[in-house]
N, C-alpha and C positions, 0 to 999 in steps of 0.2 A: 515632264513631271515624273514619269515612271522611273527615269534614271535617277532623279534626285531622291525619290523615295528609297530606291535600292541602296544608294550611297549612305543615306541617313541610317538605314537599318544596319548596314555593315559597321558604321561608326559606333552605333549603340552596342553591338555585340562585342566589338573590340574593347570598349570602355568597361563593359560588365566583366569581361575576362580579366582585365587589368585589376579591377577592384577585387575580384575573387582571388587573385594570386597574392595579394598583400597579406602579411601575417596578422592574426587577430591580436588585439591588445592583451597584455598579460592578465588582466582581470577577467577576460573572456575565455582564455585558453583553459581547457579542462586540466585539472591537476592530475599528474600521473599517480596511479595507485601506489601507496607505500607498502613495501613488503612487511608481512606480519613478523613481529618480534618473537624470537625463540622464547620458550617458557623459562622461568627461573628455577633451576632444579635444586638449589641449595637454600636452606634457611638456618640461620643461627639466632636463637632466641633465649632470653632470660625468662625465668618463670618464678612465680610466687604461688604457693599452694597452701590452702587451708584444709585441715583434716578435722573430722568429728569422730573420735575414737569410740567404738562400740563396746569395748571391754571395760566394765567398771573398775577392774583392777588397774587399768592404765592411769587412773586418777592418783595413784600413789606416786607417780612421777610427773604428772601434769594436772594441776588442780582444776583446769577447765576442760581437760581432755580434748583440746582443739588447737594444739600448737601449730603454727605455720612453718613452712620450710621455704628455702630459696634454692634455685638451681639454674642449670643451663641445659639446653637441648639443641642438637644438631640433626637436621633432616636432609635426606637426599632422595630425590625422586628415582624410582626404578623404571618408570616409563618416561619417554621423551617425545610427547606428541602434543598436538594442539586440541585434543579432545576435551570433553567436560569431565572425564574420570581420570584419576591418577593414583598410583600406588607408590608409597614412599616408605623408607625405613628411618627410624629415629633412635638415636643414642642419647641418653640423658643421665644427669647426675643431680641428686638433691642432698641438701644438708639442713638439719634442723636440730634445735636443742630446747628442751623443756625442763621446767623445775616444778617441784611439788613438795609435799610434806606428809608425814605419817604421824597422826595423833599428837602433833606439835612436839614430838620428841626427836624425830629424824627429819633432816633436810635431804631431799632427793633430787637427782637430776638424771636426764637421759639424753644421749646424742644419737642421731640417726644419719647414716651415710648410705644412700640408696643409689644403686647403679641399675639402669633399665635399658632394655632393647625392645622396641615396639614396631609394629606394622601400622601404617596410617593409610586409610582409604579416603580420598578426597573427591568431592563432587563440586564442580564450579559452574553453577547456573548463571552467575553474573561475574563480570570482570572483577568486582571488588568484594565478592562474598564467596566463601568456600566452606560449606558444612563438611564435617569429616567424622570418621569413627577411628578410634585408636585402641589397639589390643597388644599387650606386651607382658613381659615378665623380667625378672632379674633377681638381685640379691641385695639385702640390706645388712649393714653392720650396726647393731644396736649396742651401745655401751653406756654405762652410767656409774653412779656412786651413791651410797647412802652414808650420810654424815651425821653423827649424833651432835646435839646442840651443846653437849658438855665438853667439846673439843677433844674427844677421844679419836682414835684412829679411824679413818674412812674405810668402808668396805666397798669393793668394786665388782663389776661384772662386765662382760662383753662377749659377743658371739655373732656369727653370720647366720642369717635366716633367709629362706626363699620368699619371694613376693610375686604376685601377679596383679594386674590391673587392666581395666578397660573403661573407656569413656566416650562421650559424644560431645562435639564442640563445633565451633565456627571460627574461621579466620576472616579478618577484614584487611583488605589490601589497599595501600595508598596508590595514587597515580604514579606512573613510572617516573622516577627521578632522573634516570639516565638510561641509555641503551640505544642500539641500532640493530640493523639486520644481521650484522656479523658478531655483535657482542650482546650477551644476555642483559636483560633489563635489571635495574636496581630498584627495589621497592621496600617500603616499610610494611611490617605485618604485625597485627594485633590479634590475639586469640583468647578465647574463653572456653573452658571445658569443664564439664561435670562428669564424675565417674565414681568408681569404687576400687579401693585397694584391699587386697586380701593377703594376710600373712598367717602362718600357723601359730598356735600358742606355743610358747617356749618357757622353760623353767628359768627363773632368776636364781643364779648361784652366786652368793656373795663370798668374797675372799679378801684378805688384806692385800694392799698393793704390793707389787714386787719391790724388793729392796733395791736401792740404788746401785749396790755393788754386784748385783746378780743373784740368781737363785741359790748359790752356794753359801751366801752369808746368813741365811735363815733356814729354819726348819720348814720343810715343805708342808703345806696345808692343802686341804681339800675344800672346795666351795660348799657353802651351806645353802641348801635349797630354801627359797623363801616364797614359793608359789609360782604360778604361771601368769603370763600376760600375753596379749596379742595386740598388734598395731592395726588390725583390720578397721577400715573406716571409709565412709564416703568422703569425697573431696571436691573442691572447686579450685581450678587452676587458671591463672591469668598469665599470659605471655606477651612479650614485646620484643621484636627483633628486626632483622633485615633479610630479604630474599635477593639472591643474585645468581 
């Protein structure tokens, strides 16, 4: 009997070893950890910005003193890490045009071309949410015309002026649309930002438009000063684009 017991124990050990050597089903095997995707350092976004001009003289060119602008911005991260903080640089361009009137005698218009370079500090507490602060400056070309309603010749103006702005905002990130460990992920990005734009006051100097044949075809004239105006304003900016 003792021999039979030893034989049975040996068979049981061999059977248990055979079972342990068999691979586990796919549903039981632990999944291998996926490598973390590299951050997306580039962002290209379209932007729409609404301004509330503080200078009452601005209403001579914009009846509601709150004309919107459209533009584009490109961001590039200066840091390439998986941390929650990142520093980026942004280059942007804005364009807008407003219309107004003066005492129902003159029709007015003003165009704005703004070129900006900003530093952006982002904090990413969640995968889909990134609060940020932006501070930058640049230059804007403001040009326009004053047109009398009696169809007389227009008077024009235009000049470059410095500008500075800063704001606080947040980015919302979509789930990753594509990407792997070797290639950066592709995501959609939506942003909203509120801030303040500052420009110095400048003098509006009206002059007749240049003749088609060049300055030699007419007597040279000097612009007539019509007062000062500033484009300083708080703003609200919405952006939508892609990160890659």
